[in-house]
C-alpha positions in Angstrom: 0.3 4.2 -14.2 -1.8 1.1 -14.1 -2.7 -0.9 -11.0 -5.5 -2.5 -9.2 -6.1 -3.2 -5.5 -7.6 -6.3 -4.1 -8.6 -6.3 -0.5 -8.2 -9.7 1.1 -8.8 -8.8 4.8 -10.4 -6.0 6.6 -10.9 -5.8 10.4 -11.9 -2.9 12.7 -10.1 -2.2 15.9 -13.1 -1.9 18.2 -13.0 0.9 20.7 -9.4 1.7 20.2 -6.9 4.0 18.6 -6.2 7.6 18.1 -6.6 10.0 15.1 -3.5 11.5 13.5 -4.1 14.6 15.7 -3.8 12.4 18.9 -7.5 12.6 19.8 -9.1 9.3 20.8 -11.0 7.6 18.0 -12.8 4.3 17.5 -12.9 3.9 13.7 -9.4 2.4 13.3 -9.2 -0.4 10.7 -6.6 -2.8 9.5 -6.7 -3.6 5.8 -4.6 -6.2 3.9 -4.5 -7.0 0.3 -2.5 -6.9 -3.0 -1.6 -4.1 -5.3 -1.0 -5.5 -8.8 0.9 -3.0 -10.8 0.7 -3.8 -14.5 2.7 -0.8 -15.8 4.9 0.9 -13.1 5.3 4.7 -13.4 8.9 5.9 -12.8 8.8 8.0 -9.7 6.2 5.8 -8.0 2.5 4.9 -8.2 0.1 7.2 -6.5 -1.8 5.1 -4.0 -4.1 7.2 -1.8 -5.5 5.9 1.5 -9.0 6.0 -0.1 -7.7 3.4 -2.7 -7.3 1.0 0.3 -10.6 1.9 1.9 -9.1 4.2 4.5 -9.8 7.9 5.2 -6.3 8.4 6.6 -3.3 6.1 6.8 -1.4 5.7 10.1 1.0 2.8 9.0 1.5 0.8 5.9 3.8 -2.3 5.4 4.7 -4.0 2.1 5.8 -7.4 0.9 7.0 -7.3 -2.7 5.9 -10.7 -4.1 7.2 -10.3 -7.6 8.4 -7.8 -10.1 9.8 -7.5 -13.6 7.1 -9.1 -15.8 5.2 -10.4 -12.7 4.4 -14.0 -12.3 6.2 -15.1 -15.4 9.8 -13.9 -15.2 11.0 -13.2 -11.7 14.5 -11.8 -11.8 17.0 -13.8 -9.7 19.0 -10.8 -8.7 15.9 -8.8 -7.7 15.5 -8.3 -3.9 12.2 -6.4 -4.0 11.8 -3.5 -1.7 8.9 -1.1 -1.4 8.4 2.2 0.4 5.8 4.8 0.7 6.2 8.6 0.4 3.5 10.0 2.6 3.9 13.6 1.3 3.2 12.5 -2.3 1.1 9.4 -1.5 3.5 7.4 -3.7 4.3 3.7 -3.6 7.9 3.3 -4.7 9.1 -0.2 -5.7 12.9 -0.8 -5.7 14.7 -3.7 -7.5 18.2 -3.6 -6.0 18.2 -1.5 -2.9 19.4 1.5 -4.9 17.5 1.3 -8.2 13.8 2.0 -8.6 11.7 -0.2 -10.9 11.7 1.3 -14.3 8.6 2.5 -16.2 6.3 -0.2 -17.7 7.6 -3.0 -15.5 5.2 -5.1 -13.5 5.1 -5.7 -9.7 2.9 -7.5 -7.3 3.0 -5.9 -3.8 1.2 -7.2 -0.7 0.2 -4.6 1.9 -1.0 -4.2 5.4 -2.4 -0.8 6.2 -3.8 0.7 9.4 -5.8 3.9 9.6 -9.1 5.6 10.0 -11.8 3.7 8.1 -13.5 5.5 5.2 -16.5 3.3 5.6 -17.2 3.4 9.3 -18.7 6.4 11.0 -17.1 7.8 14.1 -19.2 6.8 17.1 -19.4 9.3 20.0 
């Protein structure tokens, strides 16, 4: 496992949102950025909400920008899908729709995540 997260955008949702329990909350935040995986771990990379600056994660969306020796050798047949296993907090990168990226391969994955901010206090 080897990756780093770069946050390119962070914006609070002022006075809006609900916690995972359904209770109204006002510390919802949207975070966008890039996860640069330099050595993928078979079975997925553990990416916790805290790695993205969130306390809890409501939604996360991915855009696989490149994989398989990122930036230098994009594979023509690679379609690039990514999913998130909430139970294990694992980012799983898929190369063909059925085959997971193998260990030690690179991937660059853009993300957009929404959740409770880890840096903003809950105002009551």
